[in-house]
Phi, psi and omega in degrees: 000135179286130182266007178284146182287149175277335178209159174231125180257136176237074183078194185280342187255355185223117180224120177264123177254142182288152178297331177298323179296313179297316181298318178298318180293326184280340176111173188290343181283343184272126176255170176301319181297315181290324178295317179295323176296320178297315179298320178296320179295327178280343183080018179265121184288148172267141181242112182263121179234112182063235180266359183252149175242133184236160175229136179287125189300313184293321178297318179296316179296317178300315181296317178297318180296322181298321181277343182256011178293151177300133179094350179283150177289164176300149183245123182245128180259142179311132180095354180286164185299318181296323178288318180299326179276356179081015181273344182210161175255155180298137180268161176213132179282129179278117181297333177294322177299317180295315181297317181291334184245024185301315182298310178296327178296315178297318178298319179294323176298314179295319179295319180294327177295317179292318179296331179282002177088007180254138177263163177293136180286160180297330178296317179294317179297316181291325177294319178294318179296318179296317179295320178296319178297316179297319179295319179296316179297319179297318178295318180295317181294324179291324177299317180294324177295319178295318180296319179295317180297318179297316180297317181298315179300316181295317180297318179295319179297319183282312188262354177078205187286353180289346177261120178249176177285142178293149180288131177283127185295334183252012180270164181275344183282149181279148176291158179296123184296340179284338182278137177292143179276115183274348187243000000 
């Protein structure tokens, strides 16, 4: 029995699965060489750690969803029967297509999961909620920075050079000695 791991998990969002796991799932016709060729055609990197080779699960799923969307052309991997017979050329997934269509691809992945009878796990829901909260906080903090910058410009315009920038509490520079210390 091989003692190498089938996967390595890095929290809820990053899971590396071994190429052996994918090959086993795809069936006996798939070899390491054809699987690696498939990953190259999808633009999904292989990660070699020691004697094991891994593929990041989410990247692989996104790439597969991108090529299997309704309306997409047939996808041919090097070494397939159609290519060997000269009926087709090897396909390659355009990473720009994935980037430009990331939101609909993700929505289709979620919809396919629901159609498959599986609901979103609480971990996925909490990760999505956490990401939304972080994005909201980042947007709110940037709004306050923009408002402060606008206010400062207006104050300098109205009051002239007597208004300086407030001292940053975590910066190395000393506050202006002419300004009263409020804290």
